[in-house]
PyMOL Python script that loads the backbone (N, CA, C, O; Angstrom):
from pymol import cmd

cmd.read_pdbstr("""\
ATOM      1  N   UNK A   1     -34.496 -10.044  20.375  1.00  0.00           N
ATOM      2  CA  UNK A   1     -34.182 -10.489  19.062  1.00  0.00           C
ATOM      3  C   UNK A   1     -33.300  -9.310  18.310  1.00  0.00           C
ATOM      4  O   UNK A   1     -32.447  -9.686  17.506  1.00  0.00           O
ATOM      5  N   UNK A   2     -33.459  -8.050  18.518  1.00  0.00           N
ATOM      6  CA  UNK A   2     -32.712  -7.120  17.887  1.00  0.00           C
ATOM      7  C   UNK A   2     -31.360  -7.184  18.322  1.00  0.00           C
ATOM      8  O   UNK A   2     -30.495  -6.870  17.505  1.00  0.00           O
ATOM      9  N   UNK A   3     -30.996  -7.570  19.578  1.00  0.00           N
ATOM     10  CA  UNK A   3     -29.597  -7.700  19.904  1.00  0.00           C
ATOM     11  C   UNK A   3     -28.985  -8.867  19.152  1.00  0.00           C
ATOM     12  O   UNK A   3     -27.854  -8.712  18.692  1.00  0.00           O
ATOM     13  N   UNK A   4     -29.643 -10.066  18.974  1.00  0.00           N
ATOM     14  CA  UNK A   4     -28.958 -11.094  18.106  1.00  0.00           C
ATOM     15  C   UNK A   4     -28.796 -10.778  16.784  1.00  0.00           C
ATOM     16  O   UNK A   4     -27.864 -11.288  16.162  1.00  0.00           O
ATOM     17  N   UNK A   5     -29.647  -9.922  16.190  1.00  0.00           N
ATOM     18  CA  UNK A   5     -29.481  -9.323  14.958  1.00  0.00           C
ATOM     19  C   UNK A   5     -28.393  -8.434  14.817  1.00  0.00           C
ATOM     20  O   UNK A   5     -27.606  -8.501  13.873  1.00  0.00           O
ATOM     21  N   UNK A   6     -28.320  -7.533  15.804  1.00  0.00           N
ATOM     22  CA  UNK A   6     -27.233  -6.696  15.824  1.00  0.00           C
ATOM     23  C   UNK A   6     -26.008  -7.053  16.199  1.00  0.00           C
ATOM     24  O   UNK A   6     -25.026  -6.458  15.755  1.00  0.00           O
ATOM     25  N   UNK A   7     -25.908  -8.045  17.042  1.00  0.00           N
ATOM     26  CA  UNK A   7     -24.580  -8.697  17.205  1.00  0.00           C
ATOM     27  C   UNK A   7     -24.208  -9.643  15.868  1.00  0.00           C
ATOM     28  O   UNK A   7     -23.017  -9.839  15.627  1.00  0.00           O
ATOM     29  N   UNK A   8     -25.101 -10.151  15.117  1.00  0.00           N
ATOM     30  CA  UNK A   8     -24.626 -10.886  14.071  1.00  0.00           C
ATOM     31  C   UNK A   8     -23.992  -9.928  12.919  1.00  0.00           C
ATOM     32  O   UNK A   8     -22.948 -10.163  12.310  1.00  0.00           O
ATOM     33  N   UNK A   9     -24.811  -8.837  12.754  1.00  0.00           N
ATOM     34  CA  UNK A   9     -24.329  -7.930  11.837  1.00  0.00           C
ATOM     35  C   UNK A   9     -22.970  -7.277  12.238  1.00  0.00           C
ATOM     36  O   UNK A   9     -22.121  -7.025  11.383  1.00  0.00           O
ATOM     37  N   UNK A  10     -22.793  -7.019  13.521  1.00  0.00           N
ATOM     38  CA  UNK A  10     -21.506  -6.428  14.018  1.00  0.00           C
ATOM     39  C   UNK A  10     -20.458  -7.350  13.720  1.00  0.00           C
ATOM     40  O   UNK A  10     -19.362  -6.918  13.364  1.00  0.00           O
ATOM     41  N   UNK A  11     -20.717  -8.809  13.849  1.00  0.00           N
ATOM     42  CA  UNK A  11     -19.683  -9.846  13.693  1.00  0.00           C
ATOM     43  C   UNK A  11     -19.256  -9.778  12.282  1.00  0.00           C
ATOM     44  O   UNK A  11     -18.079  -9.651  11.944  1.00  0.00           O
ATOM     45  N   UNK A  12     -20.303  -9.874  11.431  1.00  0.00           N
ATOM     46  CA  UNK A  12     -20.198 -10.084  10.024  1.00  0.00           C
ATOM     47  C   UNK A  12     -19.324  -8.828   9.367  1.00  0.00           C
ATOM     48  O   UNK A  12     -18.384  -8.984   8.587  1.00  0.00           O
ATOM     49  N   UNK A  13     -19.816  -7.588   9.831  1.00  0.00           N
ATOM     50  CA  UNK A  13     -18.993  -6.474   9.414  1.00  0.00           C
ATOM     51  C   UNK A  13     -17.647  -6.442   9.922  1.00  0.00           C
ATOM     52  O   UNK A  13     -16.773  -6.022   9.163  1.00  0.00           O
ATOM     53  N   UNK A  14     -17.347  -6.804  11.042  1.00  0.00           N
ATOM     54  CA  UNK A  14     -16.212  -6.722  11.760  1.00  0.00           C
ATOM     55  C   UNK A  14     -15.294  -7.763  10.906  1.00  0.00           C
ATOM     56  O   UNK A  14     -14.175  -7.392  10.551  1.00  0.00           O
ATOM     57  N   UNK A  15     -15.725  -8.951  10.606  1.00  0.00           N
ATOM     58  CA  UNK A  15     -15.001 -10.192   9.988  1.00  0.00           C
ATOM     59  C   UNK A  15     -14.712  -9.598   8.517  1.00  0.00           C
ATOM     60  O   UNK A  15     -13.597  -9.715   8.008  1.00  0.00           O
ATOM     61  N   UNK A  16     -15.657  -9.030   7.942  1.00  0.00           N
ATOM     62  CA  UNK A  16     -15.402  -8.563   6.519  1.00  0.00           C
ATOM     63  C   UNK A  16     -14.493  -7.220   6.479  1.00  0.00           C
ATOM     64  O   UNK A  16     -13.813  -6.989   5.479  1.00  0.00           O
ATOM     65  N   UNK A  17     -14.498  -6.406   7.511  1.00  0.00           N
ATOM     66  CA  UNK A  17     -13.424  -5.342   7.560  1.00  0.00           C
ATOM     67  C   UNK A  17     -12.134  -5.947   7.926  1.00  0.00           C
ATOM     68  O   UNK A  17     -11.168  -5.522   7.293  1.00  0.00           O
ATOM     69  N   UNK A  18     -11.917  -6.839   8.803  1.00  0.00           N
ATOM     70  CA  UNK A  18     -10.586  -7.586   9.108  1.00  0.00           C
ATOM     71  C   UNK A  18     -10.104  -8.280   7.795  1.00  0.00           C
ATOM     72  O   UNK A  18      -8.938  -8.126   7.431  1.00  0.00           O
ATOM     73  N   UNK A  19     -10.941  -9.008   7.111  1.00  0.00           N
ATOM     74  CA  UNK A  19     -10.432  -9.612   5.703  1.00  0.00           C
ATOM     75  C   UNK A  19      -9.927  -8.573   4.898  1.00  0.00           C
ATOM     76  O   UNK A  19      -8.751  -8.531   4.537  1.00  0.00           O
ATOM     77  N   UNK A  20     -10.867  -7.643   4.573  1.00  0.00           N
ATOM     78  CA  UNK A  20     -10.498  -6.826   3.453  1.00  0.00           C
ATOM     79  C   UNK A  20      -9.264  -5.811   3.985  1.00  0.00           C
ATOM     80  O   UNK A  20      -8.498  -5.433   3.098  1.00  0.00           O
ATOM     81  N   UNK A  21      -9.060  -5.442   5.049  1.00  0.00           N
ATOM     82  CA  UNK A  21      -7.901  -4.729   5.557  1.00  0.00           C
ATOM     83  C   UNK A  21      -6.776  -5.503   5.602  1.00  0.00           C
ATOM     84  O   UNK A  21      -5.696  -4.963   5.366  1.00  0.00           O
ATOM     85  N   UNK A  22      -6.831  -6.723   5.875  1.00  0.00           N
ATOM     86  CA  UNK A  22      -5.769  -7.394   5.902  1.00  0.00           C
ATOM     87  C   UNK A  22      -5.137  -8.019   4.478  1.00  0.00           C
ATOM     88  O   UNK A  22      -3.951  -8.324   4.350  1.00  0.00           O
ATOM     89  N   UNK A  23      -6.047  -8.137   3.549  1.00  0.00           N
ATOM     90  CA  UNK A  23      -5.708  -8.160   1.945  1.00  0.00           C
ATOM     91  C   UNK A  23      -5.068  -7.095   1.492  1.00  0.00           C
ATOM     92  O   UNK A  23      -3.992  -7.117   0.895  1.00  0.00           O
ATOM     93  N   UNK A  24      -5.867  -5.914   1.830  1.00  0.00           N
ATOM     94  CA  UNK A  24      -5.105  -4.637   1.264  1.00  0.00           C
ATOM     95  C   UNK A  24      -3.611  -4.380   1.846  1.00  0.00           C
ATOM     96  O   UNK A  24      -2.671  -4.064   1.117  1.00  0.00           O
ATOM     97  N   UNK A  25      -3.520  -4.536   3.101  1.00  0.00           N
ATOM     98  CA  UNK A  25      -2.257  -4.400   3.716  1.00  0.00           C
ATOM     99  C   UNK A  25      -1.164  -5.390   3.230  1.00  0.00           C
ATOM    100  O   UNK A  25       0.015  -5.087   3.045  1.00  0.00           O
ATOM    101  N   UNK A  26      -1.649  -6.461   3.074  1.00  0.00           N
ATOM    102  CA  UNK A  26      -0.690  -7.511   2.504  1.00  0.00           C
ATOM    103  C   UNK A  26      -0.209  -7.232   1.177  1.00  0.00           C
ATOM    104  O   UNK A  26       0.979  -7.196   0.857  1.00  0.00           O
ATOM    105  N   UNK A  27      -1.295  -7.017   0.347  1.00  0.00           N
ATOM    106  CA  UNK A  27      -0.940  -6.910  -1.129  1.00  0.00           C
ATOM    107  C   UNK A  27      -0.069  -5.559  -1.380  1.00  0.00           C
ATOM    108  O   UNK A  27       0.950  -5.531  -2.071  1.00  0.00           O
ATOM    109  N   UNK A  28      -0.676  -4.369  -0.659  1.00  0.00           N
ATOM    110  CA  UNK A  28       0.072  -3.108  -1.012  1.00  0.00           C
ATOM    111  C   UNK A  28       1.341  -2.916  -0.181  1.00  0.00           C
ATOM    112  O   UNK A  28       2.305  -2.316  -0.657  1.00  0.00           O
ATOM    113  N   UNK A  29       1.350  -3.346   0.877  1.00  0.00           N
ATOM    114  CA  UNK A  29       2.541  -3.086   1.814  1.00  0.00           C
ATOM    115  C   UNK A  29       3.514  -4.211   1.968  1.00  0.00           C
ATOM    116  O   UNK A  29       4.710  -4.003   1.764  1.00  0.00           O
ATOM    117  N   UNK A  30       3.092  -5.340   2.300  1.00  0.00           N
ATOM    118  CA  UNK A  30       3.808  -6.517   2.713  1.00  0.00           C
ATOM    119  C   UNK A  30       4.682  -7.239   1.441  1.00  0.00           C
ATOM    120  O   UNK A  30       5.878  -7.525   1.487  1.00  0.00           O
ATOM    121  N   UNK A  31       3.785  -7.450   0.328  1.00  0.00           N
ATOM    122  CA  UNK A  31       4.392  -8.206  -0.669  1.00  0.00           C
ATOM    123  C   UNK A  31       5.584  -7.350  -1.467  1.00  0.00           C
ATOM    124  O   UNK A  31       6.610  -7.966  -1.755  1.00  0.00           O
ATOM    125  N   UNK A  32       5.479  -6.092  -1.790  1.00  0.00           N
ATOM    126  CA  UNK A  32       6.655  -5.385  -2.395  1.00  0.00           C
ATOM    127  C   UNK A  32       7.931  -5.503  -1.504  1.00  0.00           C
ATOM    128  O   UNK A  32       9.034  -5.838  -1.937  1.00  0.00           O
ATOM    129  N   UNK A  33       7.641  -5.181  -0.176  1.00  0.00           N
ATOM    130  CA  UNK A  33       8.779  -5.249   0.826  1.00  0.00           C
ATOM    131  C   UNK A  33       9.531  -6.676   1.025  1.00  0.00           C
ATOM    132  O   UNK A  33      10.746  -6.861   1.090  1.00  0.00           O
ATOM    133  N   UNK A  34       8.486  -7.637   1.105  1.00  0.00           N
ATOM    134  CA  UNK A  34       9.025  -9.100   1.047  1.00  0.00           C
ATOM    135  C   UNK A  34       9.861  -9.376   0.036  1.00  0.00           C
ATOM    136  O   UNK A  34      10.989  -9.843   0.196  1.00  0.00           O
ATOM    137  N   UNK A  35       9.258  -9.053  -1.238  1.00  0.00           N
ATOM    138  CA  UNK A  35      10.255  -9.721  -2.361  1.00  0.00           C
ATOM    139  C   UNK A  35      11.495  -8.914  -2.517  1.00  0.00           C
ATOM    140  O   UNK A  35      12.580  -9.442  -2.761  1.00  0.00           O
ATOM    141  N   UNK A  36      11.318  -7.533  -2.365  1.00  0.00           N
ATOM    142  CA  UNK A  36      12.569  -6.792  -2.420  1.00  0.00           C
ATOM    143  C   UNK A  36      13.614  -7.145  -1.358  1.00  0.00           C
ATOM    144  O   UNK A  36      14.809  -7.139  -1.649  1.00  0.00           O
ATOM    145  N   UNK A  37      13.185  -7.447  -0.145  1.00  0.00           N
ATOM    146  CA  UNK A  37      13.917  -8.015   1.017  1.00  0.00           C
ATOM    147  C   UNK A  37      14.554  -9.350   0.668  1.00  0.00           C
ATOM    148  O   UNK A  37      15.715  -9.639   0.957  1.00  0.00           O
ATOM    149  N   UNK A  38      13.737 -10.110   0.049  1.00  0.00           N
ATOM    150  CA  UNK A  38      14.041 -11.525  -0.345  1.00  0.00           C
ATOM    151  C   UNK A  38      15.189 -11.610  -1.490  1.00  0.00           C
ATOM    152  O   UNK A  38      15.958 -12.565  -1.595  1.00  0.00           O
ATOM    153  N   UNK A  39      15.188 -10.602  -2.234  1.00  0.00           N
ATOM    154  CA  UNK A  39      16.221 -10.532  -3.251  1.00  0.00           C
ATOM    155  C   UNK A  39      17.438 -10.034  -2.775  1.00  0.00           C
ATOM    156  O   UNK A  39      18.497 -10.477  -3.221  1.00  0.00           O
ATOM    157  N   UNK A  40      17.403  -9.080  -1.837  1.00  0.00           N
ATOM    158  CA  UNK A  40      18.601  -8.602  -1.208  1.00  0.00           C
ATOM    159  C   UNK A  40      19.414  -9.248  -0.059  1.00  0.00           C
ATOM    160  O   UNK A  40      20.579  -8.954   0.208  1.00  0.00           O
ATOM    161  N   UNK A  41      18.569 -10.271   0.663  1.00  0.00           N
ATOM    162  CA  UNK A  41      19.147 -11.223   1.728  1.00  0.00           C
ATOM    163  C   UNK A  41      19.681 -12.355   1.183  1.00  0.00           C
ATOM    164  O   UNK A  41      19.222 -12.895   0.177  1.00  0.00           O
ATOM    165  N   UNK A  42      20.868 -12.840   1.952  1.00  0.00           N
ATOM    166  CA  UNK A  42      21.275 -14.103   1.337  1.00  0.00           C
ATOM    167  C   UNK A  42      20.437 -15.331   1.379  1.00  0.00           C
ATOM    168  O   UNK A  42      19.609 -15.407   2.286  1.00  0.00           O
ATOM    169  N   UNK A  43      20.524 -16.174   0.637  1.00  0.00           N
ATOM    170  CA  UNK A  43      19.781 -17.346   0.403  1.00  0.00           C
ATOM    171  C   UNK A  43      19.736 -18.046   1.709  1.00  0.00           C
ATOM    172  O   UNK A  43      20.662 -17.944   2.514  1.00  0.00           O
ATOM    173  N   UNK A  44      18.662 -18.763   1.933  1.00  0.00           N
ATOM    174  CA  UNK A  44      18.402 -19.596   3.059  1.00  0.00           C
ATOM    175  C   UNK A  44      17.922 -18.882   4.265  1.00  0.00           C
ATOM    176  O   UNK A  44      17.759 -19.482   5.328  1.00  0.00           O
ATOM    177  N   UNK A  45      17.661 -17.448   4.107  1.00  0.00           N
ATOM    178  CA  UNK A  45      17.240 -16.738   5.324  1.00  0.00           C
ATOM    179  C   UNK A  45      16.016 -16.006   5.025  1.00  0.00           C
ATOM    180  O   UNK A  45      15.934 -15.367   3.976  1.00  0.00           O
ATOM    181  N   UNK A  46      15.051 -16.047   5.870  1.00  0.00           N
ATOM    182  CA  UNK A  46      13.862 -15.262   5.377  1.00  0.00           C
ATOM    183  C   UNK A  46      14.135 -13.859   5.988  1.00  0.00           C
ATOM    184  O   UNK A  46      14.742 -13.704   7.048  1.00  0.00           O
ATOM    185  N   UNK A  47      13.654 -12.890   5.255  1.00  0.00           N
ATOM    186  CA  UNK A  47      13.971 -11.551   5.847  1.00  0.00           C
ATOM    187  C   UNK A  47      13.081 -11.117   7.248  1.00  0.00           C
ATOM    188  O   UNK A  47      11.976 -11.575   7.542  1.00  0.00           O
ATOM    189  N   UNK A  48      13.731 -10.282   7.899  1.00  0.00           N
ATOM    190  CA  UNK A  48      12.869  -9.926   9.059  1.00  0.00           C
ATOM    191  C   UNK A  48      11.941  -9.036   8.696  1.00  0.00           C
ATOM    192  O   UNK A  48      11.902  -8.566   7.559  1.00  0.00           O
ATOM    193  N   UNK A  49      11.011  -8.690   9.749  1.00  0.00           N
ATOM    194  CA  UNK A  49      10.043  -7.751   9.816  1.00  0.00           C
ATOM    195  C   UNK A  49      10.493  -6.247   9.395  1.00  0.00           C
ATOM    196  O   UNK A  49       9.936  -5.499   8.591  1.00  0.00           O
ATOM    197  N   UNK A  50      11.684  -6.015  10.185  1.00  0.00           N
ATOM    198  CA  UNK A  50      12.416  -4.676  10.106  1.00  0.00           C
ATOM    199  C   UNK A  50      12.743  -4.568   8.593  1.00  0.00           C
ATOM    200  O   UNK A  50      12.316  -3.634   7.915  1.00  0.00           O
ATOM    201  N   UNK A  51      13.400  -5.411   8.168  1.00  0.00           N
ATOM    202  CA  UNK A  51      13.768  -5.442   6.667  1.00  0.00           C
ATOM    203  C   UNK A  51      12.759  -5.159   5.633  1.00  0.00           C
ATOM    204  O   UNK A  51      12.949  -4.418   4.668  1.00  0.00           O
ATOM    205  N   UNK A  52      11.582  -5.851   5.920  1.00  0.00           N
ATOM    206  CA  UNK A  52      10.279  -5.703   5.015  1.00  0.00           C
ATOM    207  C   UNK A  52       9.834  -4.331   5.121  1.00  0.00           C
ATOM    208  O   UNK A  52       9.651  -3.602   4.146  1.00  0.00           O
ATOM    209  N   UNK A  53       9.643  -3.954   6.482  1.00  0.00           N
ATOM    210  CA  UNK A  53       9.382  -2.514   6.550  1.00  0.00           C
ATOM    211  C   UNK A  53      10.056  -1.423   5.863  1.00  0.00           C
ATOM    212  O   UNK A  53       9.530  -0.536   5.191  1.00  0.00           O
ATOM    213  N   UNK A  54      11.340  -1.611   6.129  1.00  0.00           N
ATOM    214  CA  UNK A  54      12.242  -0.383   5.372  1.00  0.00           C
ATOM    215  C   UNK A  54      12.214  -0.667   3.855  1.00  0.00           C
ATOM    216  O   UNK A  54      12.281   0.308   3.106  1.00  0.00           O
ATOM    217  N   UNK A  55      12.121  -1.903   3.327  1.00  0.00           N
ATOM    218  CA  UNK A  55      12.189  -2.155   1.910  1.00  0.00           C
ATOM    219  C   UNK A  55      10.768  -1.528   1.393  1.00  0.00           C
ATOM    220  O   UNK A  55      10.769  -0.864   0.356  1.00  0.00           O
ATOM    221  N   UNK A  56       9.631  -1.729   2.075  1.00  0.00           N
ATOM    222  CA  UNK A  56       8.322  -1.237   1.635  1.00  0.00           C
ATOM    223  C   UNK A  56       8.213   0.348   1.597  1.00  0.00           C
ATOM    224  O   UNK A  56       7.627   1.004   0.736  1.00  0.00           O
ATOM    225  N   UNK A  57       8.902   0.832   2.712  1.00  0.00           N
ATOM    226  CA  UNK A  57       8.808   2.223   2.805  1.00  0.00           C
ATOM    227  C   UNK A  57       9.636   2.820   1.673  1.00  0.00           C
ATOM    228  O   UNK A  57       9.159   3.718   0.979  1.00  0.00           O
ATOM    229  N   UNK A  58      10.969   2.305   1.452  1.00  0.00           N
ATOM    230  CA  UNK A  58      11.719   2.806   0.207  1.00  0.00           C
ATOM    231  C   UNK A  58      11.105   2.462  -1.035  1.00  0.00           C
ATOM    232  O   UNK A  58      11.372   3.188  -1.993  1.00  0.00           O
ATOM    233  N   UNK A  59      10.366   1.534  -1.200  1.00  0.00           N
ATOM    234  CA  UNK A  59       9.549   1.123  -2.446  1.00  0.00           C
ATOM    235  C   UNK A  59       8.570   2.220  -2.773  1.00  0.00           C
ATOM    236  O   UNK A  59       8.628   2.846  -3.831  1.00  0.00           O
ATOM    237  N   UNK A  60       7.617   2.449  -1.785  1.00  0.00           N
ATOM    238  CA  UNK A  60       6.414   3.447  -1.982  1.00  0.00           C
ATOM    239  C   UNK A  60       7.132   5.051  -2.194  1.00  0.00           C
ATOM    240  O   UNK A  60       6.749   5.884  -3.015  1.00  0.00           O
ATOM    241  N   UNK A  61       8.178   5.197  -1.291  1.00  0.00           N
ATOM    242  CA  UNK A  61       8.882   6.616  -1.665  1.00  0.00           C
ATOM    243  C   UNK A  61       9.320   6.691  -2.890  1.00  0.00           C
ATOM    244  O   UNK A  61       9.119   7.751  -3.482  1.00  0.00           O
ATOM    245  N   UNK A  62       9.944   5.727  -3.503  1.00  0.00           N
ATOM    246  CA  UNK A  62      10.479   5.520  -4.844  1.00  0.00           C
ATOM    247  C   UNK A  62       9.564   5.812  -5.872  1.00  0.00           C
ATOM    248  O   UNK A  62       9.763   6.626  -6.773  1.00  0.00           O
ATOM    249  N   UNK A  63       8.389   5.013  -5.688  1.00  0.00           N
ATOM    250  CA  UNK A  63       7.172   5.025  -6.502  1.00  0.00           C
ATOM    251  C   UNK A  63       6.509   6.546  -6.549  1.00  0.00           C
ATOM    252  O   UNK A  63       6.131   7.028  -7.618  1.00  0.00           O
ATOM    253  N   UNK A  64       6.417   7.168  -5.446  1.00  0.00           N
ATOM    254  CA  UNK A  64       5.909   8.490  -5.202  1.00  0.00           C
ATOM    255  C   UNK A  64       6.835   9.401  -5.941  1.00  0.00           C
ATOM    256  O   UNK A  64       6.322  10.217  -6.707  1.00  0.00           O
ATOM    257  N   UNK A  65       8.135   9.368  -5.810  1.00  0.00           N
ATOM    258  CA  UNK A  65       9.039  10.247  -6.287  1.00  0.00           C
ATOM    259  C   UNK A  65       9.082  10.137  -7.871  1.00  0.00           C
ATOM    260  O   UNK A  65       9.157  11.170  -8.536  1.00  0.00           O
ATOM    261  N   UNK A  66       9.038   8.960  -8.446  1.00  0.00           N
ATOM    262  CA  UNK A  66       9.056   8.834  -9.728  1.00  0.00           C
ATOM    263  C   UNK A  66       7.645   9.281 -10.525  1.00  0.00           C
ATOM    264  O   UNK A  66       7.610   9.801 -11.641  1.00  0.00           O
ATOM    265  N   UNK A  67       6.497   8.952  -9.683  1.00  0.00           N
ATOM    266  CA  UNK A  67       5.184   9.449 -10.267  1.00  0.00           C
ATOM    267  C   UNK A  67       5.174  10.987 -10.277  1.00  0.00           C
ATOM    268  O   UNK A  67       4.626  11.557 -11.221  1.00  0.00           O
ATOM    269  N   UNK A  68       5.794  11.755  -9.205  1.00  0.00           N
ATOM    270  CA  UNK A  68       5.894  13.092  -9.209  1.00  0.00           C
ATOM    271  C   UNK A  68       6.754  13.765 -10.199  1.00  0.00           C
ATOM    272  O   UNK A  68       6.498  14.880 -10.654  1.00  0.00           O
ATOM    273  N   UNK A  69       7.774  13.063 -10.518  1.00  0.00           N
ATOM    274  CA  UNK A  69       8.662  13.688 -11.540  1.00  0.00           C
ATOM    275  C   UNK A  69       8.158  13.484 -13.006  1.00  0.00           C
ATOM    276  O   UNK A  69       8.418  14.214 -13.962  1.00  0.00           O
ATOM    277  N   UNK A  70       7.443  12.434 -13.005  1.00  0.00           N
ATOM    278  CA  UNK A  70       6.842  12.107 -14.513  1.00  0.00           C
ATOM    279  C   UNK A  70       5.653  13.151 -14.587  1.00  0.00           C
ATOM    280  O   UNK A  70       5.470  13.737 -15.654  1.00  0.00           O
ATOM    281  N   UNK A  71       4.826  13.411 -13.479  1.00  0.00           N
ATOM    282  CA  UNK A  71       3.678  14.196 -13.643  1.00  0.00           C
ATOM    283  C   UNK A  71       4.163  15.584 -14.006  1.00  0.00           C
ATOM    284  O   UNK A  71       3.699  16.237 -14.940  1.00  0.00           O
ATOM    285  N   UNK A  72       5.168  15.998 -13.168  1.00  0.00           N
ATOM    286  CA  UNK A  72       5.658  17.519 -13.228  1.00  0.00           C
ATOM    287  C   UNK A  72       6.272  17.685 -14.535  1.00  0.00           C
ATOM    288  O   UNK A  72       6.017  18.731 -15.133  1.00  0.00           O
ATOM    289  N   UNK A  73       7.104  16.757 -15.124  1.00  0.00           N
ATOM    290  CA  UNK A  73       7.787  16.891 -16.428  1.00  0.00           C
ATOM    291  C   UNK A  73       6.866  16.813 -17.640  1.00  0.00           C
ATOM    292  O   UNK A  73       6.938  17.660 -18.531  1.00  0.00           O
ATOM    293  N   UNK A  74       6.006  15.808 -17.677  1.00  0.00           N
ATOM    294  CA  UNK A  74       5.212  15.444 -18.711  1.00  0.00           C
ATOM    295  C   UNK A  74       3.718  15.810 -18.574  1.00  0.00           C
ATOM    296  O   UNK A  74       3.195  16.527 -19.427  1.00  0.00           O
ATOM    297  N   UNK A  75       3.029  15.346 -17.541  1.00  0.00           N
ATOM    298  CA  UNK A  75       1.685  15.491 -17.349  1.00  0.00           C
ATOM    299  C   UNK A  75       1.299  16.888 -16.900  1.00  0.00           C
ATOM    300  O   UNK A  75       0.216  17.346 -17.263  1.00  0.00           O
ATOM    301  N   UNK A  76       2.105  17.579 -16.145  1.00  0.00           N
ATOM    302  CA  UNK A  76       1.839  18.951 -15.584  1.00  0.00           C
ATOM    303  C   UNK A  76       2.025  20.104 -16.755  1.00  0.00           C
ATOM    304  O   UNK A  76       1.462  21.198 -16.698  1.00  0.00           O
ATOM    305  N   UNK A  77       2.762  19.755 -17.655  1.00  0.00           N
ATOM    306  CA  UNK A  77       3.099  20.575 -18.772  1.00  0.00           C
ATOM    307  C   UNK A  77       1.972  20.782 -19.761  1.00  0.00           C
ATOM    308  O   UNK A  77       1.845  21.812 -20.423  1.00  0.00           O
ATOM    309  N   UNK A  78       1.092  19.647 -19.826  1.00  0.00           N
ATOM    310  CA  UNK A  78       0.043  19.612 -20.887  1.00  0.00           C
ATOM    311  C   UNK A  78      -1.240  20.221 -20.336  1.00  0.00           C
ATOM    312  O   UNK A  78      -2.266  20.287 -21.014  1.00  0.00           O
ATOM    313  N   UNK A  79      -1.149  20.654 -19.114  1.00  0.00           N
ATOM    314  CA  UNK A  79      -2.547  21.166 -18.438  1.00  0.00           C
ATOM    315  C   UNK A  79      -2.721  22.552 -19.006  1.00  0.00           C
ATOM    316  O   UNK A  79      -1.774  23.328 -18.876  1.00  0.00           O
ATOM    317  N   UNK A  80      -3.661  22.903 -19.536  1.00  0.00           N
ATOM    318  CA  UNK A  80      -3.850  24.383 -20.204  1.00  0.00           C
ATOM    319  C   UNK A  80      -3.935  25.297 -18.748  1.00  0.00           C
ATOM    320  O   UNK A  80      -4.508  24.967 -17.710  1.00  0.00           O
ATOM    321  N   UNK A  81      -3.265  26.399 -18.992  1.00  0.00           N
ATOM    322  CA  UNK A  81      -3.183  27.505 -17.931  1.00  0.00           C
ATOM    323  C   UNK A  81      -4.371  28.446 -18.117  1.00  0.00           C
ATOM    324  O   UNK A  81      -4.545  28.828 -19.274  1.00  0.00           O
ATOM    325  N   UNK A  82      -5.301  28.932 -17.097  1.00  0.00           N
ATOM    326  CA  UNK A  82      -6.068  29.834 -17.391  1.00  0.00           C
ATOM    327  C   UNK A  82      -5.644  31.247 -17.790  1.00  0.00           C
ATOM    328  O   UNK A  82      -4.615  31.725 -17.314  1.00  0.00           O
ATOM    329  N   UNK A  83      -6.373  31.899 -18.614  1.00  0.00           N
ATOM    330  CA  UNK A  83      -5.913  33.214 -19.056  1.00  0.00           C
ATOM    331  C   UNK A  83      -5.862  34.107 -17.922  1.00  0.00           C
ATOM    332  O   UNK A  83      -6.771  34.046 -17.095  1.00  0.00           O
ATOM    333  N   UNK A  84      -4.791  35.038 -17.760  1.00  0.00           N
ATOM    334  CA  UNK A  84      -4.580  36.022 -16.875  1.00  0.00           C
ATOM    335  C   UNK A  84      -5.071  37.363 -17.355  1.00  0.00           C
ATOM    336  O   UNK A  84      -4.735  37.821 -18.447  1.00  0.00           O
ATOM    337  N   UNK A  85      -5.824  37.942 -16.568  1.00  0.00           N
ATOM    338  CA  UNK A  85      -6.530  39.325 -17.141  1.00  0.00           C
ATOM    339  C   UNK A  85      -5.610  40.561 -16.447  1.00  0.00           C
ATOM    340  O   UNK A  85      -5.883  41.739 -16.680  1.00  0.00           O
TER     341      UNK A  85
END
""", "prot")
cmd.dss("prot")
cmd.show_as("cartoon", "prot")
cmd.util.cbc("prot")
cmd.orient("prot")
């Protein structure tokens, strides 16, 4: 009986992990790259996986750099510095 319950739990958790991981990867990684690639490729052609990958990497690098510069110029300056003795 324990093997059946253990197998059922293993199946359910594996299925949930697959679904959650797939949703997260699709939403965070695939969608931005697909839409950027779709805008840059000629009409009537679906972007390839390599184009989606490159566009996604470029998108997230750009978001990271913009966030870093905004934080370093605006957010980082407003953090109070501890007094030096």
